[in-house]
C-alpha distance (Angstrom), angle and dihedral (degrees) to the residues before:
residue distance angle dihedral
M1 . . .
S2 3.83 . .
K3 3.79 88.6 .
I4 3.83 91.1 56.4
Y5 3.83 91.3 50.1
K6 3.80 89.9 49.2
E7 3.83 91.9 52.9
I8 3.82 91.3 47.6
G9 3.82 90.2 50.7
I10 3.81 92.5 48.9
G11 3.81 90.0 52.8
F12 3.81 96.0 42.5
I13 3.83 99.3 50.2
P14 3.86 97.2 61.9
V15 3.84 90.5 46.9
L16 3.81 90.0 51.0
L17 3.81 92.1 50.2
I18 3.83 92.6 49.4
F19 3.81 90.1 49.9
L20 3.83 91.3 51.4
V21 3.80 91.2 49.4
F22 3.81 88.9 50.4
L23 3.81 88.6 54.3
G24 3.81 90.0 51.8
V25 3.81 96.9 -108.5
N26 3.82 116.9 150.6
V27 3.82 102.1 -121.4
I28 3.83 97.2 -178.8
P29 3.86 94.8 90.2
I30 3.80 89.1 46.2
L31 3.81 91.6 51.4
F32 3.81 91.5 47.3
V33 3.82 94.2 50.5
S34 3.82 91.4 44.4
V35 3.81 93.9 51.6
L36 3.82 91.0 46.4
G37 3.82 91.9 49.3
V38 3.81 94.0 48.2
S39 3.82 91.9 47.1
L40 3.80 92.1 50.0
F41 3.82 91.1 47.0
Y42 3.79 94.1 53.5
M43 3.80 92.8 42.2
I44 3.83 92.4 54.8
K45 3.78 91.0 42.6
G46 3.79 91.6 51.0
R47 3.80 93.1 47.6
G48 3.77 93.2 45.3
G49 3.78 96.7 51.5
A50 3.76 109.3 24.5
G51 3.78 95.9 68.9
I52 3.80 97.8 60.7
S53 3.75 122.3 -7.6
A54 3.76 106.8 18.2
G55 3.72 97.0 42.6
G56 3.76 95.0 124.7
G57 3.76 126.7 -134.5
D58 3.80 95.9 -40.6
R59 3.80 95.2 56.4
K60 3.78 93.3 45.1
S61 3.76 93.2 48.0
K62 3.81 90.2 53.8
N63 3.79 90.4 54.4
R64 3.79 93.5 58.0
T65 3.78 113.8 106.4
P66 3.81 114.6 -110.0
S67 3.80 104.4 -116.7
Y68 3.80 92.7 -144.4
L69 3.80 98.1 58.3
T70 3.81 113.4 97.5
F71 3.78 135.3 156.6
D72 3.81 89.1 -102.2
E73 3.80 88.6 65.2
I74 3.81 92.6 57.5
G75 3.79 111.7 80.6
G76 3.76 133.4 -165.6
Q77 3.81 99.2 29.3
D78 3.80 104.6 86.2
R79 3.81 95.3 142.3
A80 3.80 94.4 45.1
K81 3.81 92.0 46.0
K82 3.79 91.9 49.9
E83 3.81 91.8 50.2
L84 3.80 92.4 46.6
M85 3.81 93.8 47.2
E86 3.81 89.9 51.7
A87 3.81 89.6 53.8
L88 3.81 90.8 47.5
D89 3.81 91.1 51.4
F90 3.80 86.5 67.1
L91 3.80 86.8 62.5
I92 3.81 95.3 46.3
K93 3.81 99.8 40.5
H94 3.78 92.9 48.6
E95 3.80 97.5 148.0
E96 3.82 94.5 45.4
I97 3.79 96.0 52.5
K98 3.79 90.5 44.5
K99 3.81 88.7 67.3
L100 3.81 90.1 59.1
G101 3.78 93.2 46.3
I102 3.81 93.1 -114.9
R103 3.79 114.9 158.7
P104 3.82 111.1 -137.5
L105 3.78 114.4 -123.0
K106 3.79 119.6 -97.4
G107 3.78 98.7 -164.2
I108 3.81 140.0 18.3
L109 3.80 121.1 -162.7
L110 3.81 117.8 -154.0
T111 3.79 112.3 -159.8
G112 3.78 131.9 -180.0
P113 3.82 145.2 95.1
P114 3.82 121.3 -45.5
G115 3.80 117.0 -83.2
T116 3.80 97.7 26.2
G117 3.81 95.7 116.8
K118 3.81 105.8 -96.2
T119 3.81 93.9 140.2
L120 3.81 92.0 45.4
M121 3.80 90.3 52.3
A122 3.81 90.8 52.6
K123 3.82 90.8 52.4
A124 3.80 91.2 46.6
A125 3.81 88.9 50.1
A126 3.80 90.1 58.0
H127 3.81 90.4 49.8
Y128 3.82 91.6 46.6
T129 3.82 92.7 52.9
N130 3.83 96.1 35.6
S131 3.79 89.3 -123.6
V132 3.76 135.8 153.5
Y133 3.81 107.2 -99.2
M134 3.80 121.6 -142.3
A135 3.80 119.8 178.5
A136 3.80 131.9 -169.6
S137 3.78 137.2 160.4
G138 3.78 123.2 -128.4
S139 3.80 90.1 -119.8
E140 3.83 90.8 61.0
F141 3.81 90.2 69.2
V142 3.80 94.6 54.2
E143 3.80 117.8 93.2
M144 3.77 138.3 154.0
Y145 3.82 89.0 -120.5
V146 3.80 113.6 85.5
G147 3.79 113.8 -120.4
V148 3.82 96.7 18.2
G149 3.81 93.1 105.0
A150 3.81 92.6 51.1
S151 3.79 89.8 47.9
R152 3.79 91.0 52.7
V153 3.79 91.4 51.4
R154 3.81 90.0 53.8
D155 3.79 91.2 47.2
L156 3.80 92.0 49.2
F157 3.81 93.6 55.3
K158 3.80 91.6 42.4
E159 3.79 92.8 51.6
A160 3.81 91.7 47.1
R161 3.81 90.7 56.9
T162 3.80 93.0 42.8
R163 3.79 93.8 50.7
A164 3.80 92.7 46.3
V165 3.81 90.6 54.2
K166 3.80 92.3 43.9
E167 3.82 92.9 50.5
G168 3.80 93.1 42.1
K169 3.82 95.9 -118.6
D170 3.78 126.5 143.7
N171 3.80 96.4 -146.4
A172 3.79 139.8 44.0
I173 3.80 126.4 -166.0
I174 3.79 119.3 -154.1
F175 3.80 113.4 -162.3
I176 3.82 118.9 -162.4
D177 3.80 113.6 -171.6
E178 3.82 120.7 -158.0
I179 3.79 91.4 13.4
D180 3.81 89.6 172.3
V181 3.84 87.4 79.9
I182 3.81 91.1 70.9
G183 3.81 100.6 14.9
G184 3.81 100.2 60.8
K185 3.80 121.3 131.3
R186 3.79 112.2 -75.0
D187 3.80 119.1 -122.8
G188 3.80 96.8 -147.6
G189 3.80 97.7 -94.1
Q190 3.80 119.0 119.5
H191 3.80 99.7 -162.0
R192 3.79 101.6 69.2
E193 3.79 116.5 109.0
Y194 3.82 90.6 -132.7
D195 3.80 91.6 54.9
Q196 3.79 92.8 50.8
T197 3.79 90.9 49.7
L198 3.81 92.0 48.7
N199 3.81 91.7 46.8
Q200 3.79 89.9 53.1
L201 3.82 91.3 49.2
L202 3.80 90.6 51.3
T203 3.80 90.3 48.7
E204 3.80 92.3 50.3
M205 3.81 91.4 49.2
D206 3.80 90.4 50.3
G207 3.80 87.7 51.6
I208 3.80 92.8 57.9
H209 3.79 107.2 107.7
T210 3.77 110.4 -166.3
N211 3.80 93.3 -150.0
D212 3.79 93.1 56.6
A213 3.77 121.6 93.2
P214 2.92 127.7 -101.1
R215 3.80 92.8 40.2
I216 3.82 117.0 -145.9
L217 3.81 124.4 -145.2
I218 3.81 121.3 -173.2
I219 3.80 118.4 -149.8
A220 3.79 116.3 -175.0
A221 3.80 132.1 -178.8
T222 3.79 132.6 -154.5
N223 3.78 140.7 153.3
R224 3.82 91.8 -154.1
K225 3.77 105.0 60.9
E226 3.80 92.2 153.2
I227 3.82 92.8 70.3
L228 3.81 96.3 51.5
D229 3.79 119.4 114.0
S230 3.81 114.1 -101.5
A231 3.81 90.7 -128.5
L232 3.81 88.8 66.9
L233 3.79 94.7 49.5
R234 3.78 100.0 50.2
P235 3.84 122.1 105.9
G236 3.77 112.1 -86.7
R237 3.79 92.0 44.0
F238 3.78 115.4 43.9
D239 3.80 95.5 6.7
R240 3.79 98.6 168.8
H241 3.81 125.0 48.1
I242 3.81 112.7 -166.1
E243 3.80 121.6 -169.9
V244 3.81 112.4 -140.9
D245 3.79 98.6 -167.6
L246 3.80 135.3 178.6
P247 3.82 109.9 -72.7
D248 3.80 123.5 -105.3
K249 3.82 121.6 -132.2
K250 3.81 93.4 -80.4
G251 3.79 89.6 49.4
R252 3.80 93.0 47.2
L253 3.80 90.7 52.1
S254 3.80 89.8 49.7
I255 3.83 91.1 51.5
L256 3.81 91.8 48.0
D257 3.81 90.5 50.8
I258 3.80 90.3 53.8
H259 3.81 96.6 48.4
V260 3.80 95.5 42.3
K261 3.82 94.5 60.7
N262 3.81 93.3 94.6
K263 3.80 95.4 39.5
P264 3.84 125.7 83.1
L265 3.80 113.8 -127.2
A266 3.79 124.8 -159.3
Q267 3.79 119.2 -121.7
G268 3.78 113.6 -84.7
V269 3.80 95.8 27.3
S270 3.80 108.9 144.5
L271 3.79 115.5 -151.4
D272 3.80 87.3 179.5
M273 3.81 88.8 64.7
I274 3.81 90.5 49.0
A275 3.81 90.1 50.7
D276 3.83 87.6 52.9
Q277 3.81 93.3 50.5
T278 3.81 96.1 47.2
F279 3.81 98.9 66.0
G280 3.80 109.2 160.6
F281 3.82 95.0 18.4
S282 3.80 119.4 137.1
G283 3.79 123.8 -135.8
A284 3.80 90.6 -100.9
Q285 3.81 90.9 52.9
L286 3.81 91.7 49.3
E287 3.80 90.4 52.3
G288 3.80 87.1 49.4
V289 3.82 91.0 52.8
L290 3.81 92.0 55.7
N291 3.80 91.9 44.5
E292 3.81 92.7 50.3
A293 3.82 90.4 46.4
A294 3.81 89.6 54.9
I295 3.83 89.2 50.2
Y296 3.82 90.7 52.1
A297 3.83 89.5 50.3
M298 3.81 90.5 50.9
R299 3.81 91.2 50.6
E300 3.81 89.4 56.6
D301 3.84 92.9 44.2
K302 3.80 90.7 -117.6
L303 3.80 121.1 157.9
A304 3.80 93.2 -146.7
I305 3.80 138.7 31.8
E306 3.81 112.9 -102.0
Q307 3.79 130.6 -157.7
H308 3.80 94.7 -102.9
H309 3.83 89.6 54.0
L310 3.80 89.2 57.5
A311 3.81 91.6 46.7
S312 3.81 90.9 51.9
A313 3.80 90.2 46.7
I314 3.81 91.1 55.2
D315 3.80 89.2 53.7
K316 3.81 90.1 47.3
V317 3.81 93.4 52.8
M318 3.81 92.6 44.2
M319 3.80 101.4 40.2
G320 3.80 108.5 11.8
E321 3.79 132.0 -112.2
R322 3.79 122.0 -32.7
T323 3.81 108.1 -95.6
D324 3.80 132.1 -147.1
K325 3.80 95.1 -129.5
E326 3.80 112.0 149.1
T327 3.79 107.7 -148.1
A328 3.78 123.6 -164.2
Q329 3.80 116.1 -102.6
E330 3.80 93.0 -113.3
E331 3.80 91.4 51.0
K332 3.79 91.9 46.6
E333 3.81 90.1 53.1
R334 3.80 91.2 51.4
V335 3.81 90.2 50.2
A336 3.82 89.7 50.5
Y337 3.81 93.1 53.3
H338 3.81 89.8 44.4
E339 3.81 94.1 53.4
L340 3.80 93.1 42.4
G341 3.81 87.6 54.4
H342 3.80 89.6 58.0
A343 3.81 92.1 45.2
I344 3.82 97.0 47.7
I345 3.80 94.3 49.4
A346 3.82 89.9 46.2
E347 3.79 90.8 52.4
I348 3.81 92.0 47.8
V349 3.81 98.1 49.3
R350 3.81 96.8 31.3
P351 3.85 111.2 23.8
G352 3.79 115.9 -148.7
S353 3.80 94.3 18.1
V354 3.83 99.5 114.5
S355 3.79 113.7 94.5
Q356 3.81 101.1 170.1
V357 3.80 142.0 -8.0
T358 3.80 119.0 -157.9
V359 3.79 140.7 167.8
S360 3.81 92.8 -164.2
P361 3.82 109.5 119.7
R362 3.81 114.2 -115.7
G363 3.79 123.5 175.4
K364 3.82 107.3 -34.4
A365 3.82 93.1 -26.3
L366 3.81 120.2 98.0
G367 3.81 89.4 -159.7
Y368 3.78 139.7 -12.7
V369 3.78 147.5 -172.1
R370 3.78 118.3 -127.5
H371 3.77 113.6 -151.9
N372 3.77 129.9 -154.4
P373 3.81 100.8 -113.9
P374 3.81 116.2 -115.7
K375 3.75 122.0 -119.4
D376 3.78 113.4 -72.7
H377 3.77 109.6 -86.2
Y378 3.76 133.7 149.2
L379 3.81 104.5 -162.3
Y380 3.80 120.0 76.1
T381 3.79 128.5 -164.9
K382 3.79 125.6 -145.7
D383 3.83 91.0 -106.4
Y384 3.80 91.9 51.7
I385 3.82 93.3 51.0
E386 3.81 91.8 46.4
Q387 3.80 89.7 52.4
Q388 3.80 90.1 51.5
I389 3.81 90.0 50.6
M390 3.80 90.6 50.4
I391 3.81 90.4 52.2
A392 3.81 89.1 51.4
L393 3.83 91.4 48.2
G394 3.81 93.1 46.8
G395 3.80 94.0 89.3
A396 3.82 95.1 52.7
A397 3.82 90.8 43.1
A398 3.82 91.0 54.0
E399 3.80 91.1 50.6
E400 3.81 90.5 51.8
I401 3.81 91.0 50.6
F402 3.81 96.4 49.7
Y403 3.82 101.9 28.1
G404 3.78 104.5 23.9
G405 3.81 92.6 -122.3
R406 3.79 146.6 43.4
S407 3.81 134.5 -102.7
T408 3.79 135.5 -146.4
G409 3.81 87.9 -96.0
S410 3.81 88.5 86.0
R411 3.81 94.5 61.9
N412 3.82 96.5 100.3
D413 3.80 90.7 42.4
F414 3.79 90.6 56.3
E415 3.81 91.8 47.0
Q416 3.81 89.3 54.9
S417 3.81 90.9 46.8
L418 3.81 93.0 50.7
S419 3.80 90.7 48.5
M420 3.80 91.0 52.7
V421 3.81 91.6 48.2
R422 3.82 89.4 52.6
N423 3.79 88.6 51.4
M424 3.82 89.7 52.6
M425 3.80 91.8 50.0
D426 3.81 93.8 47.9
S427 3.82 89.5 48.6
G428 3.80 94.1 51.7
L429 3.83 93.7 -114.0
T430 3.82 97.6 130.0
S431 3.80 134.7 74.8
L432 3.83 88.4 -93.8
G433 3.79 87.9 71.6
I434 3.80 121.1 -155.5
I435 3.79 106.5 -7.6
D436 3.77 143.7 173.8
R437 3.81 108.2 -139.6
D438 3.81 90.9 -142.0
M439 3.83 89.6 59.2
V440 3.81 96.5 48.9
T441 3.79 123.4 74.6
K442 3.79 121.5 -121.1
D443 3.81 89.3 -118.6
Q444 3.81 90.9 58.9
L445 3.79 92.1 47.7
M446 3.79 92.4 47.2
K447 3.79 92.5 47.6
E448 3.82 92.1 51.4
N449 3.81 90.6 45.2
T450 3.83 91.0 52.8
I451 3.81 93.4 47.4
I452 3.82 92.5 51.9
L453 3.81 96.8 45.4
D454 3.82 95.2 42.7
A455 3.82 91.5 50.8
L456 3.80 92.6 48.2
M457 3.81 91.9 46.4
I458 3.82 90.1 54.1
R459 3.82 90.9 50.0
T460 3.80 90.8 47.6
K461 3.81 93.8 51.1
E462 3.79 91.5 47.8
L463 3.80 91.3 53.8
L464 3.80 92.5 47.0
E465 3.84 92.6 48.0
Q466 3.81 87.4 59.2
Q467 3.81 90.9 54.8
R468 3.81 102.0 52.6
S469 3.82 89.9 125.6
V470 3.81 89.5 58.8
F471 3.81 89.2 54.1
E472 3.80 91.2 49.9
H473 3.81 96.0 49.8
S474 3.81 95.8 41.5
F475 3.80 97.6 40.9
A476 3.82 96.8 65.0
I477 3.80 93.7 49.0
L478 3.81 93.4 44.9
M479 3.81 92.1 51.1
K480 3.80 91.2 49.7
E481 3.83 100.6 41.0
E482 3.84 97.9 26.0
V483 3.81 88.6 -145.9
L484 3.81 131.4 68.5
S485 3.79 118.0 -170.1
G486 3.78 117.7 -138.7
D487 3.82 92.7 -111.7
T488 3.81 93.2 49.7
F489 3.80 91.2 48.2
R490 3.83 91.7 49.7
N491 3.79 91.6 50.3
L492 3.81 90.4 53.3
F493 3.80 90.7 44.4
D494 3.82 94.1 49.9
A495 3.81 92.2 44.8
S496 3.80 92.3 51.3
V497 3.80 93.0 46.4
S498 3.84 90.7 49.4
K499 3.81 92.0 52.1
S500 3.79 93.2 48.1
A501 3.81 90.1 49.0
């Protein structure tokens, strides 16, 4: 019927224009306004629908769940997977939980650092429950036109139900990535586009009736949970909050095992050693390490990835690619003393921790010390943090000893030191005791910060002054070879300490 009306309109408009011209009416302004109105109409219509519901075949095909992605193919998140699968069982075993009066969950919030697998877990959840999978990013709901975001939310839920019915499935999972873009805390105003979009999302979630088919489950992801509006986080909306954290050593090894399946490894390659050296890496970074290692192997025309390729890949992911900067000899010498300062203090306070010392520029760094990561632990004592600060201050202390002053190369070291001092203050590990930052003046905080750092700098310089022979023996080799392995450095360190004793 709409097609017939369209054909009638197409035939009527030219006749009307000819009639107006015959009457002597100037039709140019009418044509201009008509073209402008039609263009604006189709532009708004295209923006309003293309992002979510009217995206055509390409958008819909992207929303389909990859059949190969299962929870077994996601490594390093055993606790999070177990908690998520339990929540999904409420969706699958609908009749069983109904007997116990359990209300199925409406929403699951995945929180954690970037690259830990939140999106992968949402896709695996759709596969696990045999659900229709719809995905959107928080930024897709944001437009300059008021009301477009709310319209897209409505369209997203409508399309999820329509597709579930069309494909004969009982459930549909809607995944919203970066939900903090539209779900941030409201400031009380009701005219912001973000607020209207969030209000519509809340309304749609309230309209989910768990006894209706198809059943809708919302899974959202964010790495900034603290800024989300409290209305989103209450029970009855996002009922379950699951932390998808950085993997521990066992998890890192599991992730490496998954991503290495399609990559040839040389004999003797130890993934366990790589898992040790990648403390604090996310799943995405671990995948990047293996990919970069394969690239290094290809550059050398190797048929398999060797251990040194993996070691170089770790440096690449951490620091960036090796650069071709040509530093002046005087600057290179200063960098060598700076890095040896870090290494010597690290070896004193934490024996066996130095993995490599280099003065080869990589990324923005003119040199660096790679440490063997400590065992995974999540509680830190005052002594441990002070030792870490001393390691960070070692470079600047060495420059003061040999040059009488510091350089801008210590900037990142000082930023790390200040961050660790703040952590000590917030944890009640300073002479200020247990404090609330809002109740302490900036002068008090600054005074305590200065006392701590000055005392640790003095201790660091005293330790380095006692190890001048280590500097002398290591400096010449480092300047010549540009790289000192951890074992070579320890041999020089032990030999120098034995002589001085």
